[in-house]
C-alpha positions as CSV (number, residue, x, y, z in Angstrom):
1,M,-105.6,70.3,-53.2
2,E,-108.8,69.2,-51.5
3,N,-110.8,66.3,-52.8
4,W,-114.1,67.3,-54.5
5,L,-115.2,63.9,-55.6
6,V,-115.3,61.0,-53.2
7,L,-116.5,57.5,-54.1
8,E,-116.7,54.7,-51.5
9,Q,-117.1,51.1,-52.5
10,L,-119.3,52.1,-55.4
11,S,-120.8,49.2,-57.5
12,K,-123.5,48.6,-60.0
13,T,-124.8,45.4,-61.8
14,Y,-127.1,45.2,-64.7
15,Y,-129.2,42.1,-65.4
16,K,-131.0,40.8,-68.4
17,E,-134.3,39.2,-67.5
18,R,-135.0,35.8,-69.2
19,L,-138.3,33.9,-69.4
20,F,-138.2,30.8,-67.2
21,M,-134.5,31.1,-66.7
22,P,-132.2,32.8,-64.1
23,R,-131.5,36.4,-65.0
24,E,-128.1,37.0,-66.7
25,K,-125.5,39.6,-65.9
26,M,-124.9,42.2,-68.6
27,D,-121.8,44.3,-69.5
28,G,-121.5,47.9,-68.4
29,G,-121.6,47.3,-64.6
30,L,-119.0,48.3,-62.0
31,K,-117.2,46.1,-59.4
32,P,-116.8,47.8,-56.0
33,F,-114.1,50.4,-55.8
34,S,-113.2,53.6,-53.9
35,L,-111.7,56.8,-55.3
36,C,-110.9,60.4,-54.3
37,I,-110.3,63.1,-56.8
38,S,-108.9,66.6,-56.4
39,E,-108.0,67.5,-60.0
40,E,-110.6,69.7,-61.7
41,I,-110.7,68.0,-65.1
42,I,-110.8,64.2,-65.1
43,G,-111.1,61.6,-67.9
44,I,-112.9,58.3,-67.7
45,L,-111.5,55.9,-70.3
46,G,-112.1,52.3,-71.4
47,E,-113.5,50.1,-74.1
48,S,-117.2,49.7,-74.9
49,G,-118.9,48.0,-71.9
50,S,-116.1,48.8,-69.5
51,G,-118.5,50.8,-67.3
52,K,-117.5,54.4,-68.3
53,T,-121.0,55.7,-68.8
54,T,-122.3,53.8,-65.8
55,L,-119.8,55.5,-63.5
56,A,-120.7,58.9,-65.0
57,K,-124.4,58.3,-64.4
58,L,-123.8,57.2,-60.8
59,I,-121.8,60.4,-60.1
60,A,-124.5,62.4,-61.7
61,G,-127.2,60.7,-59.6
62,I,-129.0,59.5,-62.8
63,E,-128.7,56.0,-61.5
64,K,-128.4,54.5,-58.0
65,P,-125.5,52.2,-57.0
66,D,-126.2,48.7,-55.7
67,K,-123.8,49.4,-52.9
68,G,-121.5,52.2,-51.8
69,S,-121.8,55.9,-52.2
70,G,-120.6,58.9,-54.3
71,E,-120.4,62.4,-53.0
72,I,-119.4,65.7,-54.5
73,I,-117.8,68.1,-52.1
74,F,-116.8,71.7,-52.7
75,R,-114.7,74.1,-50.9
76,L,-116.2,76.4,-48.3
77,N,-115.8,79.5,-50.6
78,E,-117.8,77.8,-53.4
79,P,-121.2,77.3,-51.9
80,L,-123.7,75.1,-53.8
81,K,-126.8,76.8,-55.0
82,Q,-128.7,73.5,-55.8
83,K,-129.0,70.1,-54.4
84,N,-127.6,68.3,-57.4
85,P,-124.7,70.2,-58.8
86,V,-124.1,67.9,-61.8
87,S,-125.2,68.3,-65.4
88,M,-124.6,65.5,-67.9
89,I,-124.2,66.1,-71.7
90,F,-124.7,62.8,-73.6
91,Q,-123.2,61.5,-76.8
92,E,-126.6,61.8,-78.5
93,Y,-127.0,65.5,-77.9
94,T,-129.2,65.9,-81.0
95,S,-132.0,64.3,-79.0
96,A,-131.2,66.3,-75.8
97,I,-133.6,69.0,-76.8
98,N,-137.3,68.5,-77.5
99,P,-137.6,68.9,-81.4
100,D,-140.7,71.0,-81.0
101,F,-139.0,73.5,-78.6
102,T,-137.2,76.6,-79.7
103,V,-133.8,77.3,-78.2
104,E,-135.4,79.9,-76.0
105,K,-138.0,77.5,-74.7
106,A,-135.4,74.8,-74.1
107,L,-133.3,77.2,-72.0
108,V,-136.1,79.0,-70.1
109,E,-136.8,75.8,-68.2
110,S,-133.3,75.9,-66.8
111,V,-133.5,79.4,-65.3
112,S,-134.7,79.9,-61.8
113,K,-138.5,80.4,-61.6
114,N,-137.8,83.4,-59.3
115,N,-136.5,85.4,-62.2
116,K,-138.8,87.8,-64.0
117,T,-139.5,87.2,-67.7
118,Q,-137.2,90.0,-69.0
119,E,-134.4,89.1,-66.5
120,T,-134.7,85.4,-67.7
121,K,-134.3,86.4,-71.4
122,E,-131.4,88.7,-70.6
123,K,-129.7,85.9,-68.7
124,I,-130.2,83.4,-71.5
125,I,-128.8,85.8,-74.1
126,T,-125.8,86.5,-71.9
127,V,-125.0,82.7,-71.5
128,L,-125.7,82.0,-75.2
129,N,-123.1,84.6,-76.1
130,K,-120.7,83.1,-73.6
131,V,-120.9,79.7,-75.5
132,G,-120.4,81.5,-78.8
133,L,-124.0,81.6,-80.0
134,S,-126.1,84.6,-81.2
135,E,-129.5,85.6,-79.8
136,E,-130.8,85.2,-83.3
137,L,-131.0,81.5,-82.6
138,L,-133.5,81.9,-79.8
139,D,-136.5,81.2,-82.1
140,K,-134.8,78.3,-84.0
141,K,-135.6,74.7,-83.4
142,P,-133.1,71.9,-83.3
143,R,-133.6,70.9,-86.9
144,N,-132.4,74.3,-87.9
145,L,-129.1,74.0,-86.0
146,S,-125.8,72.3,-86.6
147,G,-124.6,69.5,-84.3
148,G,-122.0,71.9,-82.9
149,Q,-124.7,74.5,-82.2
150,I,-126.9,72.0,-80.4
151,Q,-124.0,70.9,-78.3
152,R,-123.4,74.6,-77.3
153,V,-127.0,75.0,-76.4
154,C,-126.7,72.0,-74.1
155,I,-123.7,73.5,-72.5
156,A,-125.6,76.8,-72.1
157,R,-128.4,74.9,-70.4
158,S,-126.0,73.3,-68.0
159,I,-124.6,76.7,-67.0
160,L,-128.1,78.2,-66.6
161,T,-128.9,75.4,-64.1
162,E,-125.9,76.7,-62.1
163,A,-124.3,73.2,-62.2
164,K,-120.8,73.0,-60.9
165,V,-119.8,69.8,-62.6
166,L,-120.3,69.1,-66.3
167,I,-120.1,65.4,-67.4
168,L,-119.3,65.1,-71.1
169,D,-120.2,61.6,-72.2
170,E,-118.4,61.0,-75.6
171,A,-119.6,64.6,-76.4
172,F,-116.9,65.1,-79.0
173,S,-117.2,61.9,-80.9
174,S,-119.3,63.2,-83.8
175,L,-117.4,66.5,-84.3
176,D,-114.5,67.0,-86.7
177,L,-111.0,67.9,-85.4
178,F,-111.5,71.6,-86.0
179,N,-114.7,71.7,-84.0
180,V,-113.3,69.5,-81.3
181,E,-110.4,72.0,-80.8
182,R,-112.9,74.9,-80.7
183,M,-115.1,73.1,-78.2
184,L,-112.1,72.4,-75.9
185,E,-111.0,76.0,-76.0
186,L,-114.6,77.1,-75.1
187,L,-114.8,74.6,-72.2
188,L,-111.5,75.9,-70.8
189,A,-112.8,79.5,-71.0
190,L,-116.1,78.6,-69.4
191,K,-114.3,76.7,-66.6
192,K,-112.3,79.7,-65.7
193,E,-115.3,82.1,-65.8
194,F,-117.8,79.9,-64.0
195,N,-115.4,77.8,-61.8
196,L,-116.6,74.6,-63.4
197,Y,-115.3,71.0,-63.0
198,Y,-115.3,68.6,-65.9
199,I,-115.6,64.8,-66.1
200,V,-114.9,63.6,-69.7
201,V,-116.1,60.1,-70.7
202,T,-114.2,59.1,-73.8
203,H,-112.5,56.3,-75.6
204,N,-110.1,58.8,-77.2
205,L,-106.9,58.7,-75.2
206,E,-105.2,61.5,-77.2
207,L,-108.1,63.9,-76.5
208,A,-108.1,62.9,-72.8
209,T,-104.4,63.4,-72.5
210,Y,-104.6,66.8,-74.0
211,F,-107.6,68.1,-71.9
212,C,-107.6,66.2,-68.6
213,D,-105.5,66.5,-65.4
214,K,-106.1,62.9,-64.2
215,L,-107.3,59.8,-66.0
216,I,-109.4,56.9,-64.7
217,F,-109.1,53.7,-66.7
218,L,-111.9,51.0,-66.5
219,K,-111.8,47.5,-67.9
220,E,-114.8,45.1,-67.7
221,G,-116.2,47.0,-64.8
222,H,-113.0,47.0,-62.8
223,L,-111.0,50.1,-61.8
224,E,-107.8,49.3,-63.8
225,E,-105.7,52.4,-62.9
226,V,-105.9,56.0,-61.8
227,I,-103.0,58.2,-62.9
228,E,-102.1,61.9,-63.4
229,T,-101.9,62.7,-67.1
230,S,-98.3,63.9,-66.8
231,Q,-97.4,60.5,-65.5
232,L,-99.2,58.5,-68.1
233,M,-96.1,57.1,-69.8
234,H,-95.3,55.5,-66.4
235,A,-98.6,53.6,-66.1
236,K,-98.3,50.2,-64.4
237,S,-101.3,48.5,-65.9
238,A,-100.6,46.3,-69.0
239,Y,-104.0,47.3,-70.3
240,V,-103.3,51.0,-70.1
241,Q,-99.9,50.5,-71.7
242,A,-101.6,48.7,-74.5
243,L,-103.9,51.6,-75.0
244,I,-100.9,54.0,-75.1
245,D,-99.1,51.8,-77.6
246,A,-102.2,51.8,-79.8
247,Q,-102.1,55.6,-79.9
248,I,-98.4,55.9,-80.8
């Protein structure tokens, strides 16, 4: 398979400014590393402060690296329709939608401005149905929706922007097991229909093992190991083995 994600000597450092004292390095940064990915669903795992979300933000272009570069490449038969093909869904998805916006208003902004009003609404309804939501929710505000419904609205918004890569940053952590299973089934169906690629940021090794093709392990900003999910039991890193043992 061809690589679609290429990272070259990517690094990021965060500092805490201190009055009359040298600034202090903070957790969450990344030491330089390079990586090429061809698998279509990848997981980024590690403890809090390991750099998981930092890596996701760098890939998404939300933050800029200190050094190095990250590039998303697609096959010639999958032309990009926008400059930044990445959409990120954060853990705090309940604040991802303006509380004063209706679902329709939140989604209208994601549709091409070239579309006519009626075409826009029809497109929104179609995508809402694809993510398992009814058009009856169009006039609802976030406070009238469940957490799972808000998350589905966020996914619909990503699809409407015509993003090719969805980054899910701890997106399942507040859902119960039943809803996690339903969400994973939905994501797999959407992947097939819209030719999507997923990057899953999580601390849940069991979930990542079930859903992802390849796993990236970070520890204190270092790239600890990259391994295919099917080969996880043969991981060489003592850190990764400890995570596996903790799940058994």
